[in-house]
N, C-alpha and C positions, 0 to 999 in steps of 0.2 A: 196115272194118267190113261185114258183113252186115245190110242193114236191110231191114225190110218196114213200110210205112205203111199202116193201116189206119183206113177210117172206122168209125164205132162204129155210129149206128142203121142196122138193115138189113144190116150186114155181120157185126157181132158178136153183137148183140142185137135183138130185134124192134123195128121202129119203129113209132111211133103219129102219127097225125094230130093229137091231142091233145097231142103231146111226152111224153116221158119225163120226168116233173116230181118223181120221188122215186126212193129207192132201192129201194122195193117194186115200183114200176111197171118198173124193168129186168130183163128177162126174157132169157137167154142163147139165142141160135139153136141146136137141137142140133147138137153136133159142132164148135161155134166154139171153146170152151175149150179143148178138148183139140188143136184145129188150131194154137191159138196155142203150146200146149205142145209140140206137135210141131216148128215151126219154131224155139222156142228150143233144144230137145235137138238141132238140126241145126245149131247156131251162128248162128240168126239173130235179130239185135234186133228187136223188136216197138215200133212207136210208134202211137199213135192220134193222128187229126187228124180235128177234128169241128167242124161249126158248131153252135153253140147259141145261136140267136136266141130261144129262150124266156127267156132273162135279159134281153134288150133289151125283150121283150113283157110282163115283169113276171110270167112263170110261175112262174118259180123263181130264187134266188139264187146267188151263187158258192159258198157254204156248201152248199147243197143240191146243187149240181152236184158239188161235191167228194165229198159223200157217196154220190152214185150211181156216181163214179169209185172210191171207197175199196170199194163193193161190187164192182164189176167187178174190181178188183185182188183182193179175196179170192176170187172165184169162180175167177178164172184161177188163182191159187196152189193152189186146193184142186184144181183139174186139173194141177197139175204145171209150169206155165207162169208167165211173168210179162210184163207190159207195162212197157217200160223209162220212158216218158214218155207224158203225154196234153197234146196241143195243143188249144185251143178258140179259136173265134171267138165272142164274146159279142154281136155286133152283128146287127140287123135286115137284111133284105135291102136295104132302102133307103138303109142307112147309107154306101154308096159306100166301104168300107173295102177294104184290101189283102189283108187275112187272110180274108176269106169265101170259100170255094171258091164258084164255079168259078176265081176269081183264085188266083194261085199263092203269094201272099204268106206262108200258112201252112206251106206245105212248103219255101220259101226260108227260113223262120225254123228249121224244123227243119234244114236242110243247115247253117245257120250255126251252130247251138246243137251239133250234134254233129261237125262238120267233115266233112262227106261230100259228095261229088258225087253227085247225083240221076238221073245217067245210066243207071245200072242198077238203081236202086231201084223195085222195084213198089209201086204205090199202089192199094191193093183197096179198090172200094167199089161200091155199087149204083144210084147215080143219076148222070146226066150232069155234074152239077158235080165228083164226084171225078174223073171220068174227064178232064175237059176241065182241072182244075187240074193234074193229074196230066201232061197232055201240055203244058200252058204251063211247067211247071217244067222240063222236060225229063226227067222219068221216065216209068216203063213203066205204062201204063194197065191196070188190071186191073178187069174187070166180074165180079161174083157175081150169080148169079140170085136170091139171097134178097131180101128188102125190095122196093125198086122194080125189082129187077134185071130182071125178065122184061120190064116195061113199057120200061124204058131199052133194052133190046135191040130189041124190036118197033118203037120209035120210029125206030130207026137214029142215023144222025149220030155215030157213034161216033168218037172220034180214031183215026187210023193206026195201025194196030200193037196195038190193043187185044186183050187176051186176055179168054178167057170161061170161066168155071168155073161148075159149078153151085151152088156154096157155099164157105165159108171152108175146110172140110175138103178138098174135092177140090184147091183152090189150094195147101194146105198138102202134100198127098200127091204134088202136080207138083213142088213145090219141093224136098222133103224126103222123097224116097222112102224 
């Protein structure tokens, strides 16, 4: 199986310091939906792995998160693509859970459920936690410069072997020429 794991906020859709709390607040980054479709058409399965501490903070509930993800799925389908699964961590940063990125638990769960070795799986995100989770899981860290990506690159301390692309569309064009 050819698999790509994508972060959500800042990679597929615009991020918000106030959190994306409703389907109406979910806005795709230009070219991201088409990038997912391009990956699908080239035989790649796409899975989303996202921290969603807004649940633990009481900013939204799981039903609302599911509605946001349903909107994302509809938008991707409208662009001709699909997201095969969405994994999320609902815990706050201080919960000390294994599933919250930068820990690799969510990625290990994806590998377990899909019966895939993460060694060659690109994990694409805009924040240090995405890249460090990828490295900790033995996957390929990929930084996009959307969302927090530019600040992440400028701060340095990227895991060895991190690939950098302007956005998800540029990454998809590289992976699925």
